[in-house]
N, C-alpha and C positions, 0 to 999 in steps of 0.2 A: 360910540364912544369906546374905546376897546376896554375890553376886562381889564386889563392890568397896570390898569392908569388910575393914581390914588389921589393926583391932585396935590394943592399945597394946604396945608392946614387953614381953614376959614373958607375954604372957594367954596362958590356956590354955584350950583347949575340948577336953572329953572327949566323945564319943559313944559309946552303947551302942545296941546294933541286934540285934532280937531277931528270927530267921524262924520263920514262921510251918512247919506241919507239910506244906505242901503243896511246896515248893520251896526251894531257895538260893538268894538274890538276892544281885545283883552292884550295887555301891554304888559310885559315880564321884562325883568332887569338883569344883566349880570350879574357874576359872583361878587363882583366891587363894590355892587350896588345894595346896599342895607336898607329895603324897603319895607312897609306893613303889608305885605302882598303885591299882586296883583293890580295894576289898576283897570278897572270895569269901564269901557267908556257906554254912553248911550246915544242912541240914535241922534244927529245932528244935532249933537250938543260937543261942547268943548273940556276939557279939562287940563289944569296944571298940576305940577309935580315939582318941590324943591327937594334939592340933597344939599347938603353941604360934607365938605370933605376932615378927616380927620389928619390927615397929612401923613399919614403912614397905612392904615387897611384899605380904605376906600370911603365911600361917600353914603352918608345916613340922611334917611329922609327925615325931613324937617316941616313939611307942610305937605299939603295935598286939596285940593278943590276939584268938585267933579258937577256936572250938570248943567255949565255954564253955556247960558245961550245965546 
């Protein structure tokens, strides 16, 4: 997703991230994504993160779930 996209007000983005068996990965987001920090993955587990757009500034994190098996 381009870092200059702010989306339409109320637009939702859900991301599913699946880590491999080698190492947990660290996910960071562009400047138009206002998250509660980096997303630290767990080996062989998945995580989800959800953002919603305010329509003018960018996407704000509204939820995350880690350690999905």
